[in-house]
N, C-alpha and C positions, 0 to 999 in steps of 0.2 A: 406628751400632753395628756394628763389624766382627766377624767370627768366622771360624772355620776351615772349610775345605772338607775333608770327611772321607770316606775310602773304607772300605767294609766289605762283607762278604758280603751279598748281597741277601736270601737266605732259605734255610731249611733245613727239610726235611720230617722231623718227629720224632714220637715217641710223646708222649702227654699227660704221663707222668711225667718223661720226659727233658727236655721243654721247660720244665717247672716247675723242674727242678734245674740245668739247664745254665747256666753264666754267659755273659754277653754276650761276643761276640768282641772282641779288642783293636781299638781305633780308631786308624787310621794317618793322621796329619795330612798334608795336601797343602800346597803352597806358597801357593796363591792364596786370597783371601778373597772371600766373597759376602755374601748377606743374613744377618741374625742367625741363628745356630745352623744354618746351612745344612749339609746332609749329602747326599752322593751315595753310593749303594750300588750298585756295578756288578753286573750279573748274572754268575753263574758261567758258565764256558765249557761248551759242549755238544759233547762229543767223539764220541759214538756216533751212528750213523745213526738209531737209535730216538729218542734225545733230540732230534735235529734236527727230527724230525717233530712234536714236541710244541710247544705254544705257548711262546714265550720267556718267561723270568722277567724282569720289568722291573726296571731300576734304579729306586731311589726317591730323589727330590730332596725334601728336607725343609727348610722354613724357617719362622721364626716369623711368623705372620700377625697375631697380637694378643698383647700382653704386659701385665703389671701386674694380673693377675686373682687372685681368691681363691676357691678351690674352684669353678672353672668346672665346671658340671654339664651344660649342654646348649648347643648352638649351632645356629642355623638361618639360612639365607640368606633375606633378605626382599626383596631386589631385586638388580640387577646391581652395586650399589655397597656395600651394607651387610649386616652380619651382626647378628643379635640373639642375645644370650648371657644365660643365667641363671647367677648365682653363688650357690651354696647358702647360704653364710654369709659375709658379712652381708646376704643377701637383696637382691642388686642385679640390676637389669635393665640391661644395657649394650649399646650399639650401637657397632660398630666400622666405621669407614669403610674404603674401599679402601686408603688410605695407611697403615692401621694405627692411626691415632688413634682414641680412644674418648671417649664421653661417657655419662653416666647418664641413663636414662629415669625421669622422675618418676612414681611410682605409690605407693599406700599401703603401703609396705614395712613400716611399723610394725605392720601387721596380720599379717605373716608370722611364724609361730612357728618359731624355729630352736633346735634342740637336738640335739647329737650328729650323727647321720646324716641328720637331717631339716632342711629349710629350703626355699629356692626351688630346685626340682629340675627335673622334666621340662618340656619346651617343645615345642610344635608350632605351625606356621604354617598358617593356612587355605589350601587350594588356590586360593581366590579372593581372596587377600590384596590383590592389586593393585586390586581393586574395593571390598572391604569392610574392609580394615585389621585384620582379626581375627587374634588368636593365642590360644594356650591354655597354661596352666601347671598343674602339679601341685605343691602346696607344703603345708607346715604352715600352720595358720591359728589365730589367737587368737579365742576365742569370747567373747561379752559376759559370760558368767558366770565368766570367768577360766580356763575349760578350753581345750582345743585339739583339733583334728582335723587330718587331711590331706584336701585337697580339690582338685578340678579346677575352675578358673575360666576363663571366657572374657573376653578383653580386647579393646579397640580402641585402636590407636595414632592419635594426631592426625596431621594432614597434615605437620607439621613434624618428626615422628618424635622428639618430645621428651617426650611425656607419654602414659601409658597409662591409660585409663578402664576400670574394672571394668564389664563388660556384665552378667554374671550368674554366680553359682556354678552349674556344670553338675552336679556330683556332690559331695556332702558326706558327712561321717561315716566316711571311711576311717580305720581305727583308728590311734591313736598312744598311746604310753606315755611312755617316756623319750626317744624320738627314735630308738631303735634299730629297724632294719628298716622304715624309712619308705617304701621303694620309691624313686622312683615315675616310671616312664617313660611317655611318650605317643607315639602313632603314629596318623596318619590313614591308613587303608588305602585301597586303590584303589577300593573300593566306597563311600567317603565316611564310613565309620564312624570314630569316635574310640575307639581301643583304649588301655586303661590297664593297666600292670603294677604290682602293689602288693606291699608287704611285709606280713609277718604281725604286725608290731609286737612281736615276741618274746612272743607269747601262744600257747600250745600248741594251743588249741582252734580258733583262727581258720582255719588252712588247710583243714581238712576240713568246717568249718561253712559250708554253702552260703548261709546267711543273714548271713554276715559278709563284708565287702568286703576283708578282709585275706588275703594269701597267694593272690591270684587274678590272672587276667587278666579284665578287664571290657570291655564294649563298649556304647557309647551313641551317641545322635544328637548331633552336635557343635553343633547349634543349639538344640534343645529340652532336651537333657540326658536324654531318655527312653531306656529300654533299647532297644537295637537290635532290630528286629523279627525278625531271624533268630537271635537268641540261643537256645541249646539249652533254657533253662528259662523261656522267655518266658511260658508259661502258668501259672507257679508262683503260689501265693497270696501268697507273700512278695515284696514289691516289690524288696527287696534282691537276692533270688535271681535275679530276671529280668535283672539286669545281668551275671551270671556267664557267662563264656565258658569258662574252665578254672579248676580249683581244685587244692589240694594243693601250693602253692608256698611257698618260704621267703622269698625277697626278690628279686623280679624287677627287674633293673637294665637289661636290654636288650630292645628290641623291634625286629624288622625284618621286612620283607615281601620275599619272593623274587619273581623274575620271573614265576613261575607263579601268583602270588597267595597262596601259603601264608605263614602267619605263624610267626615263630620268636622264642623268648625266650632270654635269658641270665640266669642267676641265681647267687647266692652259695650255696655249701654251708657247713656248719659248719667242721670242720677237714679234711674230705675232700669230694670230689665236687661241685665247681662243675658246673653243667649248662648245656648248650644243648639246647633242646627244640623240637620242631615242634608247633605248636598243633593239637590235635584237639578240636573243639567238644564240650563236656561232659566232657572228659577229666579224670581224677584223676592228678596227677603225684606223689602218694605221700608227701608230707611230713606227718608226724603226730607231733610231738614231745611226746606226752603219756604219763604224767601230768606235770603241771608244764610245764617247757620243757626236755625231755630231748634235748640235741643229740647224743647218741651213737647215735640211731636212724638208719637209712639215709635218704639223701635221697629215694630212690624205694623205699618199703617195699612189696615184693611180697607181704608177709604180710597186708596189709590186705584187707578184704572187697572182692570185685569186681576187675576188671582195673585195673592201674596203668600209665600210659603211660611207657615206658622212655625215658631220655635218648638223644638222637642223638649226643651227645658228653659225656663226663664227664672231669674233670681227674684223678680218682683222688687220690692223696696226693703232695705237699701241694696245697692249693688255690691258685688264681691270682688269685681275686677278679675274675672276669669281669664286665664292665659293659656300657656302651652299645655297640651294634653296628649294622652296615649291610651289606647285600649290595652287592657291587662290580660296577658295570656299565661297559661301554665296551671296545672292542677294544684300546685302548692299554694296558689292564691285563694283557694277555697271559695267563699262567698263573693270575693272580689273578682274572681275569674270572669272575664268577659265584660267587666265594667269599664267605663270610660273614666280614667283618672285625670282630673282637671286641676291644675295649679291655680291658686287665687292670690293675687297681690294684696289688695286691701284687706281681705278677710284672713290672710295669713294661714292658709290651710290647703289641704288637698281634698277634693270632693270625688268620691268613687260613685259614679252614676250607673246604676244597674237598670237598663231599660228592659221592658217586656219584649215578647217575641215579635211584636209589631214595630219595635223601635220607639215606643212611647211609654208614658206613665212611669218615669224613673223613680226608683228608691235611691235616696242619697245617703251614703255613709261617710262620716267625717271622723277619721281616726285621730284620737287625741295625741298620739305619738308624733303627729306632723303639725302640731299647732304651737310649737315653741321656737320656731326658727325665723320668724319675721315674714317678710314678703316673699312669696314663692312664684317663680317665673315660669317654669316648665317642668314637665314630667317626660322622661325617656325610658323605654324598656331596653335592657341589655339582652344579649344573645342567650344568657342563662336565665332569663325571665325576671331577674331582679330589676328594681327601678332606680333611676337616678332622678333626683329633684334638685333643680338649680334655685338658689336663693338670690334675691335682688339686693344683697348688701353692698354698701359703699365703703370707701377708704379701707379696702382690704378685708372687709368683714363678710364678703360674699363667699358662698360655699357650694359645692356639689355634694349632696347627701346620697348615700347608698342605703336603699331600703330593701330589706329582706323579710319575707313572711316566715313566721314560725308557728307551727300548728301543734 
């Protein structure tokens, strides 16, 4: 499958409102063809002496790594040759080989509950996968009584990488209603904990109720499923509360760990104020849409009792539907090195957020090379520091994009 080689501006530093409203730059076709959907975005020239002293802005080379997917939700590298992918609906586990060919992993997909925004969602691979073959998912799940919940499961792949066996449910009872605001992102942090970002299931009382698992970040042991011993409410009488790391969230869609070990979330606002937050253990992030489910209240309501943790970045109006994210490592990324790369669904782009030394005041770069693929669900960094970007295409139009910097 041939495609065009396209040249566009590499990035622009803009305000949150401007990047939400600004249209993508025109794409200028070149004469030669490369891999499917290949795009090269050259860096802008640096004319002043001050600019020359800054790290260069890399060109981005983008090509299709995997195609034929439906609602690709998460992607992780399992070895040097293969990627593991979750597709939200129709609840597929897919493995992609290095040559781009794919096959389905057999697992009890009929037990996954899919509705609206909920299905087979977050994915994480055990750091010792080469020895134990374990991975973890967060998904909707059908219950024996005909009900459903959202839960975190541990799985084991067979040696042939063709079948996944359910090892154990690690955490069950994450709230679910219609399927709206199902979350649900997973991250194994550098200390070995399994961190879970959850949605509030569109129930107004969940975010502020520390005995509910909805509208939270949670932290647990990835083998036993027990609450992580350093959790801020570990001594609580309520077992559910012991899992809570932070609360007062609406719908956490992104989790990322910075080089200094700090954790960050990305979440959807209602019609204003998507947020990127730095995790403060025990922190209240201020979403409290009561009575009922009143989405006109502020995402971070500073009028609530006690201190509310302010967002490190907010979209303002309109929202961008920020989703999966990853911090960017590696010298080859130049100016983007150390930035938080955040996929956006509604805005159809990746935002590279470069925070200052205090973790505030971000400059936001929006590469034009990543603004022509539709809704973008998540960003994952590979072991060689290249990026994977999952698109939210339907009817086989979803893709995993491979993004490389060129300086």
